N, C-alpha and C positions, 0 to 999 in steps of 0.2 A: 667836642671832647677836651678835657683839660689837659694840660701838659703831663700830670702825674699818670693819668690813664694812658696817654700815648706812650710815654717811656715803658710802662709796664707791659703793653702789648708788643713793643719792639723787642723787649727782654723775654717774651714768652711767659710771662708771669700774669696771674689773674688778679684783678682787683674789683671791687664791687662796681658794678655796672658794665664791665667788660666781659668779652666772650672768649673762653679758652678755645683756641683752634686746634692745636695738637695734631697727633697722627690719627688717621682713620683707623676706626676698631674693627673693620670688617672688610674683606676683600672678596668674598665668594658670593655676593649678591643677595644678602639677607634683608635688603632694603634700606641699610643706613648709608648716608651720603659718604662717598669716598673724597669729596672735595676738601682741600686743605683751607678753604675760606668759607665763611658764613655770611651772606649777604641779603638779608631780608629786604623785601620791597616796601614802598610806601605809597600812599595816595598822592598822586601829582596833578597838576592842572590839566593834563591830558586824559585823565581817568575815564571820563565818559567816552571819550573818542576811542580809547583802547577797548573798552567794553563792547562798542559797536563792532569792533573787528574780531572779537573773539569768536572762533568757530562754534557752531551749535554742537550740542552733544551728538555723538555719531552712533545712534541706535540702530543695530541690525534688526532687532525685534523690539517693538515699542514697549517700554517698561520692563523688559525682561533681560535684554542682552545688549550690553554697550561696550563698544570697543575701547581697548586700553584697561578694562576693568574685569573683575572676577564675580561671577554670578554662581549661586549654589542651588541645585534641585535636591531636596531632601525627601526621602521616601522609604517606606519599609519594604522588605523583598516581596517580590511578586505582584506589585501593583501595576507595572508597566513602565518604570522610568526609564530602563535601556531603550525600550522600543520608542518611546516618546522622544527620548534624546535623538535617536536615529532619524525619526520622522522630522524633528525640528532641523537637524543638519541637512537633510534632503531638501526641505523647504528653502533654507537660505541659499544652499548651493545652487538651486535651480530657480530661485526668485519666485516662487509659489508660496501661497498662504493657505493650503488646504486645512491645516489645523486650526486657522482663524486666530492665531496667537498674536498677529500684528507685525509680520515680515515687512520690514520697510525697504530693504535693498539687498542685492545679491552680493555674496561673498564667498571665496573659497573656503572650504571647510575640512578639518582634520578632526578625526575621530579615533582616540586612544581608547581600546576596550581590553582591559585585562582579565575578562571573565569568560568570554566567548571566542570560539574558534573563528577562523577566517570563514569557513563554510557556514557557520551560523550567522555571521555578520552578513553574508551574501544572501541567505535566505530571508533574513528580516528586511534588509534593503530592497530585494526583489518584491517582498509583500507590499511594502511601502509604495514603490514606484507602480506596482499594478494596481493596487486600490485607488490611487490618486491620478492614474493615468499620466504619469511623468515618464517621458521617453529616457531610457537609460543614457542615451547619447549626450543628453543635456548635462549629464553629471561628468563627462570625460573632461579630466583636468580641472575639476571644480569640486569633487568630493574625494577624500582620501581617507583610508582607514588602516589601522594598525592593530592587529590582534597580539595581546601579551598571554594568551592562553597557556602557551607551553613555557615561555620565559617572560616574566613581567617587565614592563617598561617603568623603570624607577627614576624618579627625578630627585630623591632625597634618600640617603641611607645613613644609618647610625655607625659611627666609627668610634675609635678610642677617645678621640677629642670632642666627640659630640656629633650633632646632626649635620650632615654635609650634603652640598649639591653634587650630584653625579655628573659624569660626563655627558650623559644622555641630554641633560638640560641645555648644554651648549649646542649639542648637535640639533637638538629640537628647534632652538631659536634659529639657528642657521637654515634649517630645512624650511621652517615657516616663512622666513623671509625669501627664500629662493622661490617657493611655491606661492607666495603672496596669500598666506593663509589669513583670513579675516576673523574666523571662528574656530576655536579649539575645545572640543568636548572630550572630556576625561571621565571614564566610567569602570569602576568607581574610584573616587578619590583615595580611599584608604589603600588601595592596591599600589599606589605609586610611592608610597613612602613606608618606613618601619618605625616611625616615631611612636612614642607612647601616646595613645589618643587622648588621654586625660591630662596630659601635661601641656599646659598652656604655652610655656616658653618654647618647648619643643615643637609644637603645632604652628607656633607663630613663625618660627623659623621655615617650616615647610611652606606655609602660606607666602612667605616673602619671596621664595623661589618662584612662585606662580606669578606674583606681582612683577618680578623681574621679566619674566617671559612676556606677560602682557605689555609692560612698558617698552621693552626692546622691540617687539614685533608690531606693536599697535593693535593687536587682535583682541577680540572678546574671549573670554574664557568661561565655560561652564563646567563646574565639578559637580559630578553626581555623587550623593553622600548618602549613607545609611542613616536611619533613625534608631533611636533607643527603642525599647519594647513599648508598643502602643496599646491602648485598651480598646481601639476599634469601635469607640462611642461617638466619633465626630469632633470631640473637643480639641484634638491635636490639629485639626485643619488650620492652616495660616499661622501656625506657632512656630517661630525659628527655633525655639529651645528644644523642640524635639530631634534636633540633630545630635548625633551620637558623639560623645567625646567632649573635648575641651570647648569652650566658648570661642577661641581664637579662630575657628573655622567661620562661624557666622559673622564675627566681628570684622574680619578681613574682607568678606564678600559684600559688595555693595547692594546686590539684590539676592534675596534668598526667597525661593518658591518651595511650597510643600506639595506632594502629591499624597493623597490618602484615599483608601477605598471607601465606597459608599457606606456608611454606618447603618445599622439595622434600623435605628429610628428614622433615618432619612428614607430608607427603602419602605418603611411602614407608611410614611407620608404620601408615598408615590404608588402605593400597593403594589411594589415590585416583589416577586418571589426571590427566593435565595439565589437561583441561577441568574436571574436578570440583575440582581444586586451585585454579584460577583464580577460581572462585565463592566461595571462603572466605577470611575474614580474621578476625583476633583483635583483641580490645581488652584492654589490660593497663593497670592503675594504675602509673604510673611515679614519681608523687610524691603523697603525701598528707599535709598539715600537721595535719589535725584528727582523725584517727583511724587505726586500723590499715588498710593498704590490703588490697584483695582479693589473695589469694595466686594463685588460678587465673585463667586467661584466660576471657574470654567469647568464644564463637565465633559468627560471623554467616554466613550463607549468601545470596547475591543471587539473588532469585527474579525471574522475568520476569512482570510483571502488565499485562494489557491494560486500557487506559483508555478513555473514551467515544468518543474520535475514532478508535479502532482501532489505535493505536500501542501498543508495549510498552515498559514502563519498568522498570528494575531497582530492587528493593525489597529492603532487608536484612531477613532473618528470624533470629530467635535459634535456635541449634542446640545441642544438648548432645552434645559429642564426648568428653567425659571417659571414658565406658565404653569406647571405642575405644582411647584412649590407655593405659588401665590394663591392658586385656587384649584379646585377640582377641574378635571378636563371639561366637564359639562357646563362650567359656569366661567371659562375663559372669555374675557371681554377684550375683542380684538379692536384696534383702530388701525388707520393706514399706517402710522408710524411703526407700530409693534409688527404688522405684517411684512413691511420693507426690512425691519431688522432681522426677522426670521429668514427672509430671503437672502439677505446678505450672508448669512452663515452657510448658505448652500451654493451660492453662485460661483464663488472663485473669481476668476478674472474674465469670464465670458460676458459678452455684450447683449445676447439674445438666447433664451432658453425657452423652449415649449413647456407650457404649464403642466401637460400631462406627464412629462419626465420629472418634473420637480415634486409633483403632488405626493407621490408614495412616501418620499423622505420627509416632505414637510409635515405629512400626518404622523409619521413615526417619531419624529423629533419632538413634535409639540403634542403627541398623545391626543389627536382629535380625529374625528370621523370625517369621511369624504365630503358629506354634506357641509360640515362646519369649516372645511378647508376651502370648499368652493366659496362659501359665503365670505370667508376671510379675504380671499383674493380679489373679490369684487370691490374691496374697500381701497385697493391701490388705484391711484389715478389712471384715467384712460386717456389723458390729455398729454402728448409728448412735450408741449410747451410749458405745461405745468405739473411736472411729475412729482411724486411723492418723495420728498428730499430727507435724508437722515444724514448724520454725521458719524463716521467710523473712528472718530478721535483724530484723524489726521487729514480727511478731505471730505467734501460733500458728496454724496451718492444720490442719484436720482433713479426712481424706479416708476415705470407705468406699463400698463398692459395694452395689447393691441390685438385685433382680430380682423382678418380679412373675411368677406362673405363667404360661407361655406367652409372656413378654415379653422383651426384650432387656436386657442389663446396662446398668445406669446408674452413672455415677461422680458422687458428691456430694462437694462442697466446702463447708466451714464455717470462717468466721474467727472465732476465739475472743478 
């Protein structure tokens, strides 16, 4: 730097090529730096060594949920977004992956729901734990929920001077640090602020509060958000622009997924009647800033599960509809890898399961008859030393079948 520029900086003046430091223009966490100095980094001789020591991205759910960042789930009303979000919370809190979304590690979970009462949240959680066989004791001190049904939990409110962070935001940060919360789910996002939804500047201020929460706590955040009115023709699946309001929401979220109901055209291809169509919905990655997004949709079916008080609760269950879309059920061509992939969607973390207990769901999910299912399972290796190996995106999984004389077929699973 030449002498003129040095003197200008010392005097607090700006010249060409210098940076005005000045006073920080925000103090309530809107994402702007409060530092009085600006010190960009440069590439040094130790750059490659430094890169080798950078921690890998801390995914809680592969491609969907990353610690320190915001993700959005965008869906119209009545599809199942709240129940899916609860099921995802239970999965992460209990370190299970029954939804087959790719849960990579356990974390404590906090769910803020401003639309449902505490009793309703308990009903839905009970349905999820019952459906998936998760013992509630596993969720003690790992799953927390707060209902704002009677008094909404607001992180941002409009004042005379503009959109401001509420006291709850600071309380929330302290609570999350105290309870070591690794995942915060907010349902719905719109209920936690009163900013004009179509005002990008106001919405950016709201999102900056969530960025602050993520940065201060190190937690992943999932914001459940509504869509604008959809035409129900399937074209909106995987489209981040279906999010209601200003673009600041999807711009701030590093991952955006969409939940959309099965369209009439999709149901027609599968020969599903209206009742069956209404129970199915799809999840698509609409935006992924950190890796390649999943290309294919993940499909879910709402199952009715009876809980301890005798009521029935809807619970989302992962289903594989790919074979049905690729060809009719009678023309599905199985190979050992595709059979193993179908088994992986059913197996969970078990190491051995009898085929007769898997077969009914295998037939339902893949829409095939019992004879075709039996023919398919015979394609899986029967040699434990040379199992059928697939990769689930994170690790190699081996499957093989075994049978003792006079016994039933057993399917074995091993992580390599």
